[in-house]
C-alpha positions as CSV (number, residue, x, y, z in Angstrom):
1,M,31.2,-4.1,-28.5
2,G,32.3,-5.7,-25.3
3,K,32.2,-9.3,-24.3
4,I,28.9,-11.1,-24.2
5,R,28.0,-11.4,-20.5
6,V,26.4,-14.7,-19.5
7,L,24.7,-15.9,-16.3
8,T,24.1,-19.6,-15.9
9,I,21.2,-20.9,-13.9
10,D,21.3,-24.6,-12.9
11,D,20.8,-26.6,-9.7
12,S,23.8,-28.9,-10.7
13,A,27.1,-27.4,-9.5
14,L,28.9,-29.6,-12.1
15,M,26.7,-28.3,-14.9
16,R,27.3,-24.7,-13.9
17,Q,31.1,-25.5,-13.8
18,V,31.0,-27.2,-17.2
19,L,29.0,-24.4,-18.8
20,A,31.4,-21.8,-17.4
21,E,34.5,-23.6,-18.7
22,L,33.1,-24.2,-22.2
23,L,31.8,-20.7,-22.7
24,S,34.9,-19.0,-21.2
25,K,37.1,-20.6,-23.9
26,D,35.6,-18.2,-26.4
27,P,37.3,-14.8,-26.1
28,T,34.1,-12.9,-26.9
29,I,32.1,-14.5,-24.0
30,E,32.4,-13.8,-20.3
31,V,30.5,-15.9,-17.7
32,I,29.8,-13.2,-15.0
33,G,28.1,-15.5,-12.5
34,S,25.9,-18.5,-11.8
35,A,22.9,-19.3,-9.7
36,P,21.6,-22.6,-8.3
37,D,17.9,-21.6,-8.4
38,P,15.6,-18.9,-9.8
39,Y,15.5,-16.9,-6.5
40,V,19.3,-16.4,-6.4
41,A,19.2,-15.8,-10.2
42,R,16.6,-13.0,-9.8
43,E,19.0,-11.1,-7.5
44,K,22.0,-11.7,-9.7
45,I,20.2,-10.5,-12.8
46,K,19.4,-7.3,-11.0
47,A,23.0,-6.9,-9.8
48,L,25.0,-8.1,-12.8
49,N,22.7,-7.2,-15.8
50,P,23.7,-10.1,-18.0
51,D,23.3,-10.2,-21.8
52,V,22.2,-13.8,-22.0
53,L,20.9,-16.4,-19.5
54,T,21.3,-20.2,-19.7
55,L,18.4,-21.7,-17.8
56,D,17.8,-25.3,-16.6
57,V,14.3,-26.6,-17.0
58,E,14.1,-28.7,-13.9
59,M,15.2,-26.9,-10.7
60,P,14.1,-26.8,-7.0
61,K,12.0,-24.1,-5.4
62,M,10.8,-22.8,-8.8
63,D,10.9,-24.7,-12.2
64,G,12.5,-23.1,-15.2
65,L,9.2,-22.6,-17.1
66,T,7.6,-20.6,-14.2
67,F,10.8,-18.5,-13.9
68,L,11.0,-17.9,-17.6
69,E,7.3,-16.8,-17.8
70,K,7.8,-14.3,-15.0
71,L,11.1,-13.1,-16.5
72,M,9.7,-12.5,-20.0
73,R,6.8,-10.5,-18.6
74,G,8.8,-8.3,-16.3
75,R,12.3,-8.1,-17.8
76,P,12.5,-9.7,-21.3
77,M,16.0,-10.9,-22.2
78,P,17.7,-13.6,-24.3
79,V,17.4,-17.0,-22.6
80,I,18.8,-20.4,-23.8
81,M,17.1,-23.4,-22.1
82,V,19.1,-26.3,-21.0
83,S,16.9,-29.4,-21.6
84,S,17.0,-33.1,-21.1
85,L,16.4,-35.4,-24.1
86,T,13.2,-37.0,-22.8
87,E,9.6,-36.8,-23.9
88,A,8.8,-34.6,-20.9
89,G,12.0,-32.5,-21.6
90,C,10.9,-32.0,-25.3
91,Q,7.4,-30.9,-24.3
92,T,8.8,-28.5,-21.7
93,T,11.3,-27.1,-24.2
94,I,8.6,-26.4,-26.8
95,R,6.6,-24.6,-24.2
96,A,9.7,-22.6,-23.2
97,L,10.1,-21.5,-26.8
98,E,6.5,-20.4,-26.8
99,L,7.1,-18.4,-23.7
100,G,10.0,-16.5,-25.4
101,A,13.2,-18.5,-25.0
102,V,15.5,-17.9,-27.9
103,D,16.9,-21.4,-28.2
104,F,17.9,-24.5,-26.3
105,I,20.7,-27.0,-25.8
106,T,20.2,-30.6,-24.7
107,K,22.0,-32.2,-21.7
108,P,23.9,-35.4,-22.5
109,N,22.2,-38.5,-21.0
110,I,25.6,-39.9,-19.8
111,D,29.0,-38.5,-19.1
112,L,28.1,-34.9,-18.8
113,R,31.5,-33.4,-19.2
114,E,32.4,-35.4,-22.4
115,G,28.9,-34.9,-23.8
116,M,29.0,-31.2,-23.3
117,D,32.5,-31.0,-24.9
118,A,30.9,-32.5,-28.0
119,I,28.3,-29.7,-28.3
120,A,30.6,-26.9,-27.2
121,D,30.7,-25.2,-30.6
122,D,27.0,-25.3,-30.9
123,L,26.6,-23.9,-27.4
124,V,28.9,-21.0,-28.1
125,A,27.2,-20.2,-31.5
126,K,23.8,-20.2,-29.8
127,V,25.0,-17.8,-27.0
128,K,26.4,-15.5,-29.7
129,S,23.2,-15.6,-31.7
130,A,21.1,-15.0,-28.6
131,A,23.1,-11.9,-27.7
132,T,21.9,-10.3,-31.0
133,A,18.3,-11.6,-30.7
134,S,15.3,-9.3,-30.7
135,V,13.4,-10.4,-27.6
136,R,9.8,-9.3,-27.0
137,R,7.7,-9.2,-23.9
138,A,5.7,-12.4,-23.5
139,P,1.9,-12.1,-24.0
140,T,-0.4,-12.5,-21.0
141,T,-1.8,-16.0,-20.3
142,S,-5.2,-14.9,-21.6
143,A,-3.6,-14.0,-24.9
144,Q,-2.1,-17.5,-25.1
145,G,-5.3,-19.3,-24.7
146,S,-6.5,-22.2,-26.9
147,S,-8.5,-20.0,-29.3
148,R,-7.0,-20.0,-32.7
149,P,-6.3,-16.7,-34.7
150,A,-8.7,-15.9,-37.5
151,A,-8.0,-17.8,-40.7
152,L,-7.1,-16.1,-43.9
153,N,-9.6,-16.2,-46.7
154,S,-9.5,-19.6,-48.4
155,A,-11.1,-18.2,-51.5
156,M,-7.7,-16.7,-52.4
157,I,-6.5,-20.2,-53.3
158,K,-7.0,-21.0,-57.0
159,T,-4.9,-24.1,-57.3
160,T,-3.6,-27.0,-55.3
161,D,-0.7,-27.7,-57.7
162,M,1.7,-25.5,-55.7
163,I,4.3,-26.5,-53.1
164,I,5.1,-24.2,-50.2
165,A,8.5,-24.6,-48.7
166,I,9.4,-22.9,-45.4
167,G,12.9,-22.8,-43.7
168,A,13.7,-21.4,-40.3
169,S,16.2,-21.6,-37.4
170,T,16.6,-19.5,-34.2
171,G,13.2,-18.1,-33.3
172,G,11.6,-20.2,-36.0
173,T,9.3,-22.4,-33.9
174,E,7.1,-19.5,-33.0
175,A,7.5,-17.8,-36.5
176,V,6.4,-21.0,-38.3
177,K,3.5,-21.4,-35.9
178,E,2.4,-17.8,-36.6
179,V,2.3,-18.5,-40.3
180,L,0.7,-22.0,-40.2
181,Q,-2.0,-21.1,-37.7
182,V,-3.8,-18.7,-40.0
183,L,-3.6,-20.8,-43.2
184,P,-6.9,-22.3,-44.3
185,P,-7.5,-26.1,-44.6
186,N,-7.3,-26.0,-48.4
187,T,-3.8,-24.5,-48.5
188,P,-1.4,-26.2,-50.9
189,P,1.1,-28.7,-49.5
190,I,3.7,-27.3,-47.1
191,L,7.2,-28.6,-46.3
192,V,9.0,-27.1,-43.3
193,T,12.6,-27.5,-42.3
194,Q,13.4,-26.0,-38.8
195,H,16.8,-26.5,-37.3
196,M,16.0,-28.8,-34.3
197,P,17.4,-32.0,-32.8
198,E,15.9,-35.5,-32.9
199,R,12.7,-36.1,-30.9
200,F,12.0,-32.4,-30.5
201,T,10.6,-32.1,-34.0
202,K,7.9,-34.7,-33.4
203,T,6.9,-33.0,-30.1
204,W,6.8,-29.6,-32.0
205,A,4.9,-31.1,-34.9
206,D,2.3,-32.7,-32.6
207,R,1.9,-29.4,-30.8
208,M,1.4,-27.5,-34.1
209,N,-1.2,-30.1,-35.2
210,Q,-3.2,-29.1,-32.2
211,L,-3.1,-25.4,-33.0
212,C,-3.5,-25.3,-36.8
213,R,-6.4,-25.9,-39.2
214,I,-4.1,-27.8,-41.5
215,S,-2.7,-31.1,-40.5
216,V,0.9,-31.0,-39.3
217,K,3.1,-34.1,-38.7
218,E,6.8,-35.0,-38.5
219,A,7.7,-36.4,-42.0
220,E,8.3,-40.0,-42.6
221,D,10.1,-41.4,-45.6
222,G,7.7,-41.8,-48.5
223,D,5.0,-39.5,-47.1
224,S,2.7,-38.1,-49.7
225,V,2.7,-34.3,-50.1
226,L,-1.0,-33.3,-49.9
227,P,-3.1,-30.1,-49.8
228,G,-4.0,-29.1,-46.3
229,H,-1.0,-30.9,-44.8
230,A,2.4,-29.7,-43.5
231,L,5.4,-32.0,-43.2
232,I,8.1,-31.2,-40.7
233,A,11.7,-32.4,-41.4
234,P,12.7,-34.8,-38.6
235,G,15.6,-33.7,-36.4
236,N,19.0,-35.1,-37.7
237,Y,17.5,-36.0,-41.1
238,H,17.3,-34.1,-44.4
239,M,13.9,-33.9,-46.1
240,T,13.7,-33.6,-49.9
241,L,10.8,-33.4,-52.3
242,V,10.5,-36.0,-55.0
243,R,8.0,-36.4,-57.9
244,S,6.6,-39.4,-59.6
245,G,4.3,-38.4,-62.4
246,A,1.8,-36.1,-60.9
247,R,2.4,-37.3,-57.4
248,Y,4.7,-35.6,-54.9
249,S,6.2,-37.2,-51.8
250,V,9.2,-36.7,-49.5
251,R,12.3,-38.7,-48.9
252,I,14.2,-38.7,-45.6
253,N,17.9,-39.3,-45.4
254,Q,21.0,-38.9,-43.3
255,D,23.4,-37.6,-45.9
256,D,26.2,-35.4,-44.6
257,P,25.2,-32.1,-42.9
258,V,25.0,-29.1,-45.2
259,N,26.0,-25.7,-43.7
260,R,26.6,-27.7,-40.5
261,H,22.9,-28.6,-40.4
262,R,20.9,-31.8,-40.7
263,P,18.1,-31.1,-41.5
264,S,19.3,-28.4,-43.9
265,V,17.0,-25.8,-45.4
266,D,19.2,-25.6,-48.5
267,V,18.7,-29.3,-49.1
268,M,15.0,-29.0,-49.0
269,F,14.9,-25.8,-51.1
270,D,17.2,-27.4,-53.8
271,S,14.8,-30.3,-54.1
272,V,11.8,-28.1,-54.4
273,A,13.6,-26.0,-57.1
274,Q,14.4,-29.3,-59.0
275,F,11.0,-31.0,-58.8
276,A,8.5,-28.2,-58.4
277,G,10.2,-25.4,-60.3
278,G,7.9,-22.4,-60.8
279,N,5.0,-24.2,-59.1
280,A,6.4,-23.4,-55.7
281,V,6.6,-20.6,-53.0
282,G,9.8,-20.5,-50.9
283,V,9.8,-18.8,-47.6
284,I,12.8,-18.1,-45.3
285,L,12.2,-17.0,-41.8
286,T,14.2,-16.0,-38.7
287,G,17.4,-17.8,-37.9
288,M,21.1,-17.6,-37.5
289,G,23.6,-18.3,-40.2
290,G,23.0,-18.6,-43.9
291,D,21.4,-22.0,-44.4
292,G,18.6,-21.7,-47.0
293,S,19.8,-18.5,-48.7
294,R,21.4,-20.2,-51.7
295,G,18.6,-22.7,-52.0
296,L,16.0,-19.9,-52.0
297,L,18.0,-18.3,-54.8
298,R,17.9,-21.6,-56.8
299,M,14.1,-21.7,-56.2
300,K,13.8,-18.2,-57.6
301,E,16.0,-19.0,-60.6
302,A,13.7,-22.0,-61.2
303,G,10.7,-19.7,-61.4
304,A,9.4,-20.0,-57.9
305,H,8.0,-17.1,-55.9
306,T,10.2,-16.3,-52.9
307,I,9.6,-14.5,-49.6
308,A,11.9,-13.4,-46.8
309,Q,10.9,-12.2,-43.3
310,D,11.9,-8.6,-42.6
311,E,14.6,-7.6,-40.1
312,A,12.2,-5.8,-37.6
313,S,10.1,-9.0,-37.0
314,C,13.0,-11.5,-36.9
315,V,14.4,-12.9,-33.6
316,V,17.7,-13.3,-35.4
317,F,18.1,-11.6,-38.8
318,G,20.6,-14.1,-40.2
319,M,19.1,-16.4,-42.8
320,P,16.7,-13.9,-44.3
321,K,19.5,-11.3,-44.4
322,E,21.8,-13.7,-46.4
323,A,19.0,-14.5,-48.8
324,I,18.2,-10.9,-49.3
325,K,21.9,-10.1,-49.9
326,L,22.0,-12.8,-52.7
327,G,18.9,-11.3,-54.3
328,A,17.0,-14.5,-53.6
329,A,13.8,-12.8,-52.1
330,E,11.2,-11.3,-54.4
331,R,9.3,-10.0,-51.4
332,I,10.5,-8.9,-47.9
333,V,7.6,-8.8,-45.4
334,P,6.9,-8.6,-41.6
335,L,6.1,-12.0,-40.0
336,Q,2.5,-11.1,-39.6
337,D,2.1,-10.7,-43.3
338,V,4.0,-13.8,-44.4
339,A,0.9,-16.1,-44.6
340,S,-1.1,-13.6,-46.7
341,A,1.9,-13.1,-48.9
342,I,2.1,-16.9,-49.5
343,L,-1.6,-17.0,-50.4
344,T,-1.3,-14.0,-52.7
345,Q,1.4,-15.8,-54.6
346,V,-0.6,-19.0,-54.7
347,S,-3.7,-17.2,-56.0
348,R,-1.7,-15.6,-58.9
349,T,-0.5,-18.9,-60.2
């Protein structure tokens, strides 16, 4: 396979220069061009046929979201958003992921060059992951309306003693949403670890809470783990399950990153294996790397039911692939069947 061909789109000449310098240091990546706005980018995409785009959110003439939406309808391709770490930037980035962006990086608030150097490894890893991503044509606006998908049958649920633990990374924001949206309000408690920076997790959790029948929130230290509620691990914090008598709650900490991640899926899965044992369902969804694979195996060894998303429906078949290789997954199912597979396991308990 040849080099990964990248086109950068940003109205800042300095940002375009910095991105090109950082990416070009990796011998497997070639920055084939840049564009200051979407109109120039459109012509360069046609002429250069890049493998991956980096796309700024805020640009003149046409904003990044509008361009992304048009691109994903007409010529779907892997896109990494370049976002600012502000409330508006977080909301826009979550919308970009809904529209089909594979991943995002955050611009430093001060000292652009030094700040970008600090995240160079992460940027390169995301570009490499995006180059292998399975990108699908975006749905039409009508298909993205506010109406919720039909809920699964809540009569399947026979117990509320179970804990459902879900881990995901690249492509996971939409995959988790697809699972949670169809779960009924009496679903057992859910814990979710999604690789995502600080501030973005709260924005994402709030967005999910608007779309789902269950309650969804960013976890806080000591939060009770309750039926009909999903807790999202905060960015830059690990989330673990703890038990006191019959009561479950979560703890939030900033222990060292695991598998280069904080939050780490392995950390969450390990705690669920320890404190819930066989009264749990573990689910590993799309994502790059191997975080969560060993934790899912420990859940299985503790008696939990385990599920992995199949390759065909993954944006990046990394985390599920590693879990499957370890023999950690009892079931391997398409994304659209994950929720029903969870409820089936819950109903058998």
